C-alpha positions in Angstrom: 86.9 128.6 172.2 87.4 124.9 171.3 91.1 124.5 171.8 91.0 120.9 170.4 89.3 122.0 167.2 91.7 124.9 166.8 94.8 122.6 167.2 93.3 120.2 164.7 92.8 123.0 162.2 96.3 124.3 162.7 97.8 120.9 162.2 95.7 120.4 159.0 96.9 123.7 157.6 100.5 122.9 158.5 100.2 119.4 157.0 98.7 121.0 153.8 101.6 123.4 153.7 104.1 120.7 154.0 102.3 118.7 151.4 102.3 121.6 149.0 106.0 122.4 149.7 106.8 118.7 149.2 105.0 118.7 145.9 106.8 121.9 144.8 110.1 120.4 145.9 109.4 117.2 144.0 108.5 119.2 140.9 111.7 121.3 141.2 113.8 118.1 141.7 112.2 116.5 138.7 112.9 119.7 136.7 116.5 119.7 137.9 117.0 116.1 136.7 116.2 117.0 133.1 119.2 116.6 130.9 120.1 119.9 129.1 120.6 119.6 125.3 121.2 122.4 122.8 119.6 121.5 119.5 120.5 123.3 116.3 119.4 123.1 112.7 118.8 125.1 109.6 115.3 126.4 108.7 114.1 123.4 106.7 111.1 121.1 106.9 111.9 119.1 110.0 108.3 118.8 111.3 109.3 116.1 113.8 111.7 118.4 115.6 109.4 121.4 115.2 106.7 119.6 117.1 109.2 118.4 119.7 109.8 122.1 120.4 106.2 123.2 120.1 104.7 120.5 122.2 107.4 120.0 124.8 107.8 116.3 124.1 111.5 116.2 124.9 110.7 117.2 128.4 108.4 114.2 128.8 111.4 112.0 128.2 113.8 113.7 130.6 115.4 116.2 128.4 115.6 120.0 128.7 116.1 121.2 125.1 117.0 124.7 123.9 116.4 125.0 120.1 118.4 127.2 117.8 117.3 127.6 114.2 119.9 129.0 111.7 119.3 130.5 108.3 122.0 128.4 106.7 124.7 125.7 107.3 127.6 128.2 107.9 126.4 129.5 111.3 125.3 126.0 112.2 128.9 124.7 111.6 130.3 127.6 113.6 128.0 126.7 116.5 129.1 123.1 116.2 132.8 124.0 116.2 132.4 126.2 119.3 130.6 123.4 121.1 127.5 125.5 121.8 125.3 122.9 120.0 125.0 119.4 121.3 122.6 117.8 118.8 122.2 118.9 115.2 119.3 118.1 112.8 120.5 118.9 109.3 121.3 117.8 105.8 124.6 117.9 104.0 126.1 120.1 106.7 127.2 116.8 108.2 129.5 116.2 105.3 131.2 119.6 106.0 131.3 119.0 109.7 132.9 115.5 109.3 135.3 116.9 106.7 136.4 119.6 109.2 137.0 116.9 111.8 134.1 118.0 114.1 133.5 114.8 116.1 130.0 113.9 115.3 128.0 110.7 115.7 125.0 110.4 113.4 122.4 108.4 115.2 119.2 108.6 113.1 117.4 109.9 110.1 115.1 112.9 110.5 113.6 112.7 107.0 114.6 112.1 103.4 114.7 115.6 101.7 115.3 113.8 98.4 111.6 112.9 98.4 110.8 116.5 97.6 113.9 117.5 95.5 113.8 117.8 91.8 114.7 119.6 88.6 112.4 122.5 87.8 112.0 123.9 84.2 110.1 126.7 82.7 107.7 126.1 79.9 109.4 126.7 76.6 112.9 125.9 77.9 113.1 122.7 76.0 113.9 120.8 79.2 111.5 117.9 79.5 113.6 115.8 81.8 117.0 115.8 83.4 118.4 114.3 80.2 117.7 117.7 78.5 119.7 119.7 81.0 122.1 121.0 78.2 119.0 122.8 76.6 118.6 125.1 79.6 120.0 128.6 79.0 120.6 129.3 82.7 120.3 126.8 85.6 120.1 127.8 89.3 121.8 125.8 91.9 123.1 126.5 95.4 126.7 125.5 96.2 127.3 123.3 99.2 123.7 121.8 99.2 121.9 118.9 97.7 121.1 121.2 94.8 124.8 121.3 93.8 125.2 117.6 94.4 122.2 116.8 92.1 123.5 119.2 89.4 126.7 117.1 89.1 124.8 113.9 89.2 122.4 115.0 86.5 125.3 116.3 84.4 127.1 113.0 84.6 124.0 111.0 83.7 123.1 113.3 80.9 126.6 113.1 79.5 127.5 116.7 79.8 130.1 118.8 81.7 128.9 121.2 84.3 131.6 123.6 83.0 129.6 123.7 79.7 126.4 124.7 81.5 125.5 128.3 82.5 125.0 127.8 86.2 124.1 130.6 88.6 124.4 130.5 92.4 120.9 130.9 93.7 119.2 129.7 96.9 115.9 127.8 96.4 113.8 130.4 98.2 114.8 132.9 95.4 113.8 130.6 92.5 110.2 132.0 92.1 111.4 135.5 91.6 114.1 134.4 89.2 111.7 132.3 87.1 109.3 135.3 87.0 112.0 137.7 85.8 112.6 137.8 82.1 115.8 136.3 80.8 116.8 135.2 84.3 116.7 131.4 84.8 114.8 128.7 82.9 115.8 125.7 85.0 116.7 125.1 88.7 117.5 122.3 91.1 116.0 122.5 94.6 114.0 120.8 97.3 110.6 121.1 98.8 108.8 123.4 99.6 110.4 125.3 96.7 109.8 122.6 94.2 106.0 122.8 94.9 105.5 126.6 95.1 106.4 127.9 91.7 104.3 129.7 89.1 102.0 127.9 86.7 104.6 127.9 83.9 107.2 126.1 86.0 107.1 122.5 86.8 109.2 119.6 88.1 110.4 117.7 85.1 112.4 115.2 87.0 112.2 114.2 90.6 115.2 113.1 92.7 114.3 109.4 92.3 114.5 109.8 88.5 118.2 110.8 88.4 119.4 109.2 91.7 120.2 112.3 93.8 120.8 112.2 97.5 119.6 114.6 100.2 119.6 112.9 103.6 118.6 114.8 106.8 119.8 113.3 110.0 120.2 113.7 113.7 123.7 113.8 115.1 125.4 114.6 118.3 128.8 115.8 119.3 130.8 112.9 120.6 131.9 114.7 123.8 128.3 115.2 124.7 127.4 111.6 124.1 130.3 110.6 126.3 128.6 112.4 129.2 125.0 111.6 128.2 124.9 108.2 126.5 121.2 107.7 126.9 120.1 111.1 125.3 119.7 109.8 121.7 117.4 107.0 122.9 115.3 109.6 124.8 115.2 111.7 121.7 114.0 108.6 119.7 111.3 107.9 122.1 110.1 111.5 121.8 110.2 111.3 118.0 108.3 108.0 118.1 105.5 109.6 120.2 105.4 112.6 117.8 105.1 110.4 114.7 102.3 108.4 116.3 100.4 111.6 117.2 100.9 112.9 113.6 99.8 109.6 112.2 96.5 110.1 114.1 96.3 113.8 113.3 98.4 115.0 110.3 97.3 118.5 110.8 99.7 118.7 113.7 102.7 118.5 111.3 101.0 120.5 108.5 100.3 123.5 110.9 103.9 123.2 112.3 105.3 123.6 108.7 102.9 126.5 108.2 104.2 128.2 111.3 108.0 127.5 111.1 108.4 127.9 107.3 105.6 130.5 106.7 103.9 128.3 104.2 100.4 128.3 102.9 98.2 125.4 104.1 98.2 124.0 100.6 102.0 124.0 100.3 102.4 122.7 103.8 100.1 119.8 103.2 102.0 118.9 100.0 105.3 119.0 101.8 103.9 116.8 104.5 102.6 114.3 101.8 106.1 114.1 100.4 107.8 113.6 103.8 105.5 111.3 105.7 104.1 107.8 105.9 106.1 105.3 103.9 108.3 108.1 102.6 109.6 108.7 106.1 112.6 106.5 107.1 111.2 104.1 109.7 113.2 103.0 112.7 113.2 99.4 111.4 114.5 100.5 107.9 117.4 102.2 109.6 118.6 98.9 110.9 118.0 97.0 107.6 121.3 96.6 105.7 119.4 96.6 102.4 117.4 99.7 103.0 118.3 103.1 101.4 118.0 104.4 104.9 120.3 101.9 106.6 122.6 103.0 109.3 124.3 99.6 109.4 125.4 99.1 105.8 129.0 100.0 105.3 128.7 101.2 101.7 124.9 101.4 101.1 122.2 103.3 102.9 123.2 106.5 104.6 126.9 105.8 104.2 126.5 105.4 100.5 124.5 108.7 100.2 127.1 110.6 102.2 129.9 109.1 100.1 128.2 110.1 96.8 127.4 113.6 98.1 131.0 114.2 99.1 132.2 112.9 95.7 130.1 115.4 93.9 130.9 118.3 96.3 134.7 117.5 95.8 134.2 117.6 92.0 132.5 120.9 92.3 135.5 122.2 94.4 133.2 123.0 97.3 135.2 120.7 99.6 138.9 119.9 99.1 138.5 116.2 98.9 135.7 113.5 99.3 135.2 111.8 102.6 136.7 108.2 102.9 134.5 105.3 103.7 136.3 104.9 107.0 135.6 108.4 108.0 132.0 108.2 107.1 131.4 104.8 108.8 133.1 106.0 112.0 130.7 108.9 112.0 127.6 106.7 111.9 126.6 105.0 115.1 123.6 102.6 114.9 124.0 101.3 118.4 121.5 103.8 119.9 118.9 102.9 117.3 119.5 99.2 118.0 118.9 99.8 121.7 115.8 101.9 121.1 114.2 99.4 118.7 114.9 96.5 121.1 113.3 98.4 123.9 110.2 99.2 121.7 109.9 95.5 120.8 110.2 94.6 124.5 113.4 92.6 124.2 
């Protein structure tokens, strides 16, 4: 027996074992260093965050996310109040959260849901545009959402009172059945994908841009979480930037994610993506432009202006007790994370 050879072999095996255990230890240490973040949102069209979950992109930037998808804003608000959600991606639920003194900091746009929102009308209703809203026999709108906000904006611009209209509380996913039912509704206000998946006798007669509605969807964090983890929003933005670049190169990634998460047909998912991508997606630079509709830095324009208008309409509807003040809104928007992120991206 060659003792020297045997010892060499044993040493090699031991070295390999140490190397493997060292690698495993390094991997475990790296995993332990990931920052936990509980992400919550309603089931909407947030293809960016859907892909973050599906592709594990947050982990690449040092985050350990747990995603929670809610059926509506009410359970989402409850989760925020309890502190079980750290980051939220949502629409006008931010208005309710801020109004209820939940300490949130809005750090970025996710997408502009207004791009796919509109007034739907059935053939023969006499409603050819938002100016004809009074001709509708029954209008569907959902309280506490962009749908209700737009109803009040449309009514003001058309010179009619909402109290003079026959409005029914109906969620956009139920529009199709209601339009198909005889003598149910002949008009409705909703957002994509429901504006693009109606029957052949129902069409969008006015898009959000025609009547000046607002339907922002944003990313926000609880303030106490940010105090502990101030770099998490920047990590999130880096993840989102990578996702958007991947989708730019291969749009089918986003389209398939929408199919999966919202149970859409390929055709509807593609149309949704077309309405919420490219130059219709708030860019990082636009969010730092004071003159942009997506500005995080404008005190009375951009996002602040949209939240102010939304809260004004929700207060008129009696959905919230009073509109948000400019001070409260501006204190809830923090552009510093976006500024740091863009500066890093530009190599400054």
